[in-house]
C-alpha positions in Angstrom: 241.2 93.7 -90.7 243.0 90.4 -90.9 241.5 87.0 -91.8 241.9 83.5 -90.5 240.3 80.1 -91.2 237.5 81.3 -88.9 236.8 84.5 -90.8 237.5 88.2 -90.2 239.4 89.0 -87.0 237.4 91.3 -84.7 239.1 91.4 -81.3 241.4 89.7 -78.9 241.4 89.5 -75.1 242.9 87.8 -72.0 240.3 87.4 -69.3 241.7 88.0 -65.9 240.4 87.2 -62.4 239.4 90.9 -62.1 237.3 90.4 -65.3 235.7 87.4 -63.6 234.6 89.4 -60.6 233.3 92.3 -62.7 231.0 89.9 -64.7 230.0 88.2 -61.4 228.9 91.5 -60.0 226.9 92.2 -63.2 225.4 88.7 -63.5 225.2 87.5 -60.0 227.1 84.3 -61.0 229.7 83.9 -58.2 230.1 80.2 -58.8 233.6 79.4 -57.4 234.7 77.6 -60.6 234.8 81.2 -62.1 236.2 83.2 -59.2 238.0 81.0 -56.6 241.4 79.8 -57.7 241.8 77.4 -54.8 238.4 75.8 -55.1 238.7 75.4 -58.9 241.9 73.2 -58.5 239.5 70.4 -57.5 237.1 70.8 -60.4 236.9 69.2 -63.8 239.4 71.6 -65.4 241.7 72.2 -62.5 241.6 76.0 -63.0 239.2 78.9 -63.0 237.3 79.1 -66.3 235.6 82.2 -67.9 231.8 82.5 -67.7 230.6 81.3 -71.0 227.9 84.0 -71.2 230.6 86.7 -70.5 232.8 85.5 -73.4 229.8 85.3 -75.8 228.6 88.8 -74.9 232.2 90.2 -75.3 232.3 88.6 -78.8 228.9 90.0 -79.8 229.8 93.4 -78.5 232.9 93.3 -80.8 230.6 92.2 -83.7 228.3 95.1 -83.2 231.2 97.6 -82.9 233.3 96.4 -85.9 230.6 95.1 -88.4 227.4 96.8 -87.2 225.4 93.6 -87.1 222.7 93.4 -84.4 221.5 89.9 -83.5 217.8 89.3 -83.1 218.6 85.8 -82.0 221.8 83.7 -81.6 222.9 80.2 -80.5 226.1 79.7 -78.5 227.9 76.4 -78.2 230.5 76.4 -75.4 232.8 73.7 -76.8 235.9 74.1 -74.6 236.7 76.2 -71.5 238.5 79.5 -71.6 241.1 79.8 -68.8 242.3 82.9 -67.1 245.0 84.8 -68.8 244.6 82.7 -71.9 244.8 84.6 -75.2 241.5 84.3 -77.2 240.3 86.0 -80.3 236.9 86.3 -82.0 236.2 86.1 -85.7 233.2 86.8 -88.0 232.3 84.6 -90.9 229.8 86.5 -93.0 229.0 83.6 -95.3 227.7 81.3 -92.6 226.9 84.0 -90.1 229.0 82.4 -87.4 231.0 84.3 -84.7 233.9 82.1 -83.4 235.9 82.5 -80.2 239.2 80.6 -80.6 242.5 80.1 -78.8 245.1 79.6 -81.5 243.5 77.3 -84.1 241.1 75.7 -81.7 237.5 77.0 -81.5 236.2 77.2 -78.0 232.9 78.9 -78.6 230.7 79.2 -81.7 227.8 81.7 -82.0 225.3 81.4 -84.8 223.8 84.8 -85.5 220.4 85.8 -86.9 220.8 89.5 -87.5 218.4 92.4 -87.3 218.9 95.9 -88.8 216.8 97.6 -86.1 218.5 99.4 -83.2 216.6 99.3 -79.9 218.1 102.2 -77.9 214.7 104.0 -78.0 212.7 101.3 -76.2 211.0 102.4 -73.0 212.1 100.2 -70.1 210.3 102.1 -67.3 208.2 99.2 -66.3 211.1 96.7 -66.1 212.1 96.1 -62.5 215.5 94.8 -61.5 217.8 94.6 -58.5 220.7 97.2 -58.6 223.4 94.8 -57.5 223.9 91.2 -56.4 225.2 90.1 -53.0 228.6 88.7 -53.6 228.3 86.7 -50.4 225.5 84.6 -51.9 226.5 80.9 -52.2 225.4 78.7 -55.2 222.9 76.0 -54.4 224.7 72.7 -53.8 222.7 70.1 -55.8 223.5 66.7 -57.2 221.8 64.9 -60.1 219.8 62.9 -57.6 218.1 66.1 -56.4 216.4 66.5 -59.7 213.0 65.2 -58.6 212.9 67.4 -55.5 213.6 70.7 -57.3 210.8 73.0 -58.0 210.4 72.8 -61.8 209.3 76.4 -62.4 211.0 79.3 -60.6 210.9 83.1 -61.0 213.9 85.3 -61.4 214.9 89.0 -61.3 217.8 90.4 -63.3 220.2 92.7 -61.6 223.5 94.3 -62.0 225.2 97.8 -61.9 224.1 99.9 -64.8 227.4 101.6 -65.2 229.2 98.3 -65.1 227.0 96.9 -67.9 227.8 99.9 -70.0 231.5 99.5 -69.3 231.7 95.8 -70.1 229.4 95.7 -73.1 229.0 99.3 -74.4 227.8 98.5 -77.9 225.6 95.7 -76.8 223.9 98.1 -74.4 223.6 100.9 -76.9 222.1 99.0 -79.8 220.4 96.1 -78.1 219.4 97.7 -74.9 220.7 98.0 -71.4 218.0 95.8 -69.9 218.5 93.2 -72.6 222.1 93.0 -71.4 221.0 92.6 -67.7 218.6 89.8 -68.6 221.1 87.9 -70.7 223.9 88.2 -68.2 221.5 86.9 -65.5 221.1 83.6 -67.4 224.6 82.8 -66.1 223.3 83.2 -62.6 220.4 80.8 -63.2 222.7 78.0 -64.2 225.7 78.8 -62.0 223.9 79.7 -58.8 220.4 78.1 -59.0 220.1 75.0 -61.2 222.3 73.0 -61.6 224.0 75.4 -59.2 227.4 74.8 -57.6 228.4 71.8 -59.8 227.2 73.2 -63.1 228.7 73.5 -66.5 227.1 75.7 -69.2 227.0 73.9 -72.5 224.8 75.9 -74.9 222.5 78.8 -75.1 219.8 79.5 -77.7 218.4 83.0 -77.2 215.8 85.1 -78.9 215.7 88.8 -78.3 212.7 91.0 -78.1 210.3 88.1 -77.1 208.4 89.8 -74.3 206.8 87.9 -71.5 204.6 89.1 -68.6 206.5 87.0 -66.1 210.2 86.3 -65.7 210.5 82.6 -65.0 212.7 79.6 -65.8 211.7 75.9 -65.9 213.4 72.6 -66.1 212.2 71.0 -69.3 214.3 67.8 -69.3 216.9 65.8 -67.3 219.0 63.1 -69.0 220.4 60.9 -66.2 222.8 59.1 -68.6 224.9 62.2 -69.0 223.6 64.3 -66.0 222.4 66.8 -68.6 219.8 69.4 -67.9 217.6 71.4 -70.3 216.1 74.7 -69.1 213.9 77.3 -70.7 214.0 80.9 -69.4 211.5 83.7 -70.2 212.3 87.3 -69.5 210.6 90.6 -70.2 212.8 91.0 -73.3 214.3 87.5 -74.1 213.4 83.9 -74.5 216.2 81.4 -73.9 216.8 77.6 -74.2 219.7 76.4 -72.1 221.7 73.2 -72.0 223.8 72.5 -68.9 225.5 69.6 -67.1 226.1 68.5 -63.6 229.9 68.4 -63.6 231.6 65.9 -61.3 231.8 67.0 -57.7 235.4 67.4 -56.2 236.6 64.0 -55.3 236.6 63.0 -51.6 239.0 60.4 -50.1 237.8 57.8 -47.7 237.8 58.8 -44.0 240.7 57.9 -41.8 238.4 55.6 -39.9 237.5 53.6 -43.1 241.1 53.5 -44.3 242.3 52.2 -41.0 240.5 49.0 -41.7 242.9 48.3 -44.6 246.1 48.5 -42.6 247.5 46.6 -39.7 247.9 48.4 -36.4 251.2 50.1 -36.1 252.5 48.5 -39.3 253.9 51.9 -40.4 255.0 53.0 -37.0 258.6 53.5 -38.2 257.6 55.7 -41.1 258.5 59.4 -41.1 257.2 60.5 -44.4 257.3 63.8 -46.4 254.5 63.9 -48.9 255.1 66.5 -51.5 251.7 67.5 -52.9 250.0 65.7 -50.0 247.1 68.0 -49.2 244.7 66.4 -51.7 244.3 63.6 -54.2 246.5 60.5 -54.0 248.9 62.2 -51.6 246.0 62.7 -49.2 245.2 59.0 -49.2 248.8 58.1 -48.6 248.9 60.4 -45.6 245.9 58.9 -44.1 247.1 55.3 -44.7 250.5 55.9 -43.1 249.0 57.7 -40.1 246.4 54.9 -39.7 249.3 52.5 -39.6 251.0 54.5 -36.8 253.4 56.5 -38.9 253.9 60.3 -39.0 253.6 62.5 -42.0 254.5 66.1 -43.1 252.4 67.4 -46.0 253.6 70.1 -48.4 251.2 72.4 -50.1 251.8 75.2 -52.7 248.6 77.3 -52.5 246.1 75.1 -50.9 246.7 76.0 -47.2 243.0 75.3 -46.3 243.3 71.8 -47.7 246.4 71.1 -45.8 245.0 72.4 -42.6 241.8 70.4 -42.9 243.6 67.2 -43.6 246.0 67.7 -40.8 243.2 68.4 -38.4 241.3 65.3 -39.5 244.3 63.1 -38.9 245.2 64.7 -35.6 241.6 64.4 -34.3 241.8 60.7 -34.9 245.1 60.5 -32.9 247.5 60.6 -35.9 250.6 62.6 -36.3 250.4 65.0 -39.2 252.0 68.4 -39.9 252.2 70.6 -43.0 254.6 73.1 -44.6 254.5 75.3 -47.7 256.8 74.2 -50.5 256.9 75.0 -54.2 258.8 72.9 -56.7 260.0 76.2 -58.2 262.1 76.6 -55.0 265.3 74.8 -54.3 265.1 72.8 -51.0 268.4 74.3 -49.9 267.0 77.8 -50.1 264.3 77.0 -47.4 266.2 74.4 -45.4 263.6 71.8 -46.1 263.6 69.4 -43.1 265.5 66.2 -43.6 264.3 64.1 -40.7 262.4 61.7 -42.9 262.9 58.1 -44.1 260.3 58.2 -46.9 259.3 60.8 -49.5 256.3 60.6 -51.8 256.4 62.9 -54.8 252.9 63.8 -55.9 253.6 67.3 -57.1 251.6 67.8 -60.4 250.0 70.4 -62.6 246.6 69.8 -64.2 247.1 67.1 -66.9 245.5 68.4 -70.1 244.8 66.7 -73.4 247.1 68.0 -76.1 246.2 69.1 -79.7 248.3 68.8 -82.8 246.7 72.1 -83.9 248.2 74.3 -81.2 251.6 75.0 -79.8 252.0 72.8 -76.7 255.4 74.4 -75.7 254.0 75.8 -72.5 252.5 72.5 -71.5 255.7 70.7 -72.2 257.7 73.2 -70.1 255.2 72.8 -67.2 255.5 69.0 -67.2 259.3 69.1 -67.3 259.2 71.6 -64.4 257.2 69.3 -62.2 258.0 65.8 -63.3 261.7 66.2 -64.1 263.4 69.3 -62.7 261.3 69.5 -59.5 261.8 65.8 -58.8 265.5 65.9 -59.5 265.9 68.8 -57.0 264.3 66.6 -54.3 266.5 63.6 -55.1 269.7 65.6 -55.2 268.9 67.4 -51.9 268.1 64.3 -49.9 270.9 62.3 -51.4 273.2 64.8 -49.7 271.3 65.1 -46.4 269.5 61.8 -45.9 271.3 59.2 -48.1 269.3 56.2 -46.6 266.0 57.6 -47.6 263.4 55.9 -49.9 261.6 58.1 -52.5 258.5 57.2 -54.4 257.9 58.6 -57.9 254.6 57.9 -59.6 254.7 57.3 -63.3 251.8 56.5 -65.7 250.3 53.6 -67.5 249.9 55.9 -70.5 253.6 55.0 -71.3 252.4 51.4 -71.9 249.2 52.6 -73.7 250.4 55.7 -75.6 248.0 58.2 -76.9 248.7 61.3 -79.0 246.6 63.4 -76.6 249.2 63.0 -73.8 252.5 62.8 -75.7 254.2 65.6 -73.7 253.0 64.1 -70.4 254.3 60.7 -71.3 257.7 62.1 -72.4 258.1 64.0 -69.2 257.2 60.9 -67.1 259.8 58.9 -69.1 262.4 61.4 -68.3 261.4 61.2 -64.6 261.8 57.4 -64.8 265.2 58.0 -66.1 266.1 60.1 -63.1 264.9 57.2 -60.9 267.2 54.8 -62.6 270.1 57.2 -62.4 269.8 57.6 -58.6 269.3 53.9 -58.1 272.4 53.2 -60.1 274.4 55.5 -57.8 273.1 53.5 -54.8 272.9 56.6 -52.6 269.2 56.8 -52.2 266.5 54.2 -53.1 263.9 55.3 -55.6 260.7 53.3 -56.2 258.6 54.0 -59.3 255.7 52.3 -60.9 253.2 53.1 -63.6 249.9 53.9 -61.9 246.6 53.3 -63.7 244.1 56.1 -64.0 242.7 56.7 -60.5 239.5 58.5 -59.3 241.3 61.8 -58.4 240.5 65.4 -59.5 242.9 64.8 -62.4 240.7 62.2 -64.0 237.2 63.7 -63.6 234.9 63.6 -66.6 231.3 64.5 -67.4 230.5 60.8 -67.9 231.3 58.6 -64.8 234.0 55.9 -65.3 235.0 52.8 -63.4 238.6 53.5 -62.3 241.0 51.6 -60.1 240.7 52.0 -56.4 243.2 54.4 -54.9 243.8 52.7 -51.5 244.0 49.2 -53.0 246.6 50.6 -55.6 248.6 52.6 -53.1 248.9 50.3 -50.0 251.4 47.8 -51.7 253.5 50.8 -52.6 253.7 52.1 -49.0 254.5 48.6 -47.8 257.3 48.2 -50.4 258.8 51.5 -49.3 258.6 50.4 -45.7 260.3 47.1 -46.3 263.1 48.5 -48.3 264.6 51.4 -46.3 262.6 52.6 -43.3 264.6 52.6 -40.1 
């Protein structure tokens, strides 16, 4: 076995969406941040993330298999998310008794182990009742921090899950620590992800003692810290006792209604605008679409995978008497290949991947490539295409204030945006199309969500002058 700075290598894995659904069937935790790729785009991390309980049980299963150590208690700290199809490895440090899950040189989960030499496969579980499977159609409870006082503080729970599935996912855990122990531990994920905090939850830590029998399975809310929207829970099972720390993560951002935004623009001030908004189904692009339509203009949104977002926004605008359509477009595709419509006089380029903090400890090559793909190559394709087919058009390219306030966490992002600014200057120098670019401050979009609320610039107030400058320059 090989060693790293974390200890002895035990196993490696890439969790897939199929893995997510298998654990959801076992645990009952169908929270969409784990199983819904479209929904998770609007969450804190912008992607589906692996159930923390699933990853920790996978690592403990590897520990039992490779080293033969059977925990009697353990404490998990979920430090960073694990994304789908991301390579992770687990390591065992026998000196400090810590099991580490890491991606590259970055630890994402640490599990402190107190071990037992006793196997428990001979325990009689005949009196332990459980449901045989969860209903995957069950929706997580939609709560906010303000609901804390109205939630019943003590609730009962029943573990469930398919026995053969438990044995398949965690064979050594089941064999040496007991099948029903696995069922109870996995159900802790459901308590957090489906019940409390529920839909907008984030699992932070788990301190669990095995073989601590109780007559009644129940969980109770022991503390709520409104400063950080942090929740402490304690769960008792027939075989386990667990202390849980979780957070209310920020809810997906919602833009102002078209009715409210219409108060910020003059009637028909944008009536000459025919705008294509690339990446316009949500976030800043959604606000731009509403403002233009509120001012009498027409918009066409593009979406990549978020068809439902585009449909909902278009329906909202049309119901208010606005003119809004939508088409599918990926920046991977060349506009010529799909005959992208050219009957526009304005283009707003809001295509963007999730902006992630970088680390000097890992290879950020994939992140750099993704940013270049979106902010440089994808933008250049649009400029080149419309310079041939609509040379009088105005194009807006959003840059970032991080260029003026550099930080090592976003070096690749900053460099890509600088290259994008260079493309803007190049096309303006050619005087074929007109490109407007400015460095936007951090705005309250899905990109900038954090556990602790921040005061950020207002999107409509920031964007309206940009739309007006686009309209004055080139609209016909």
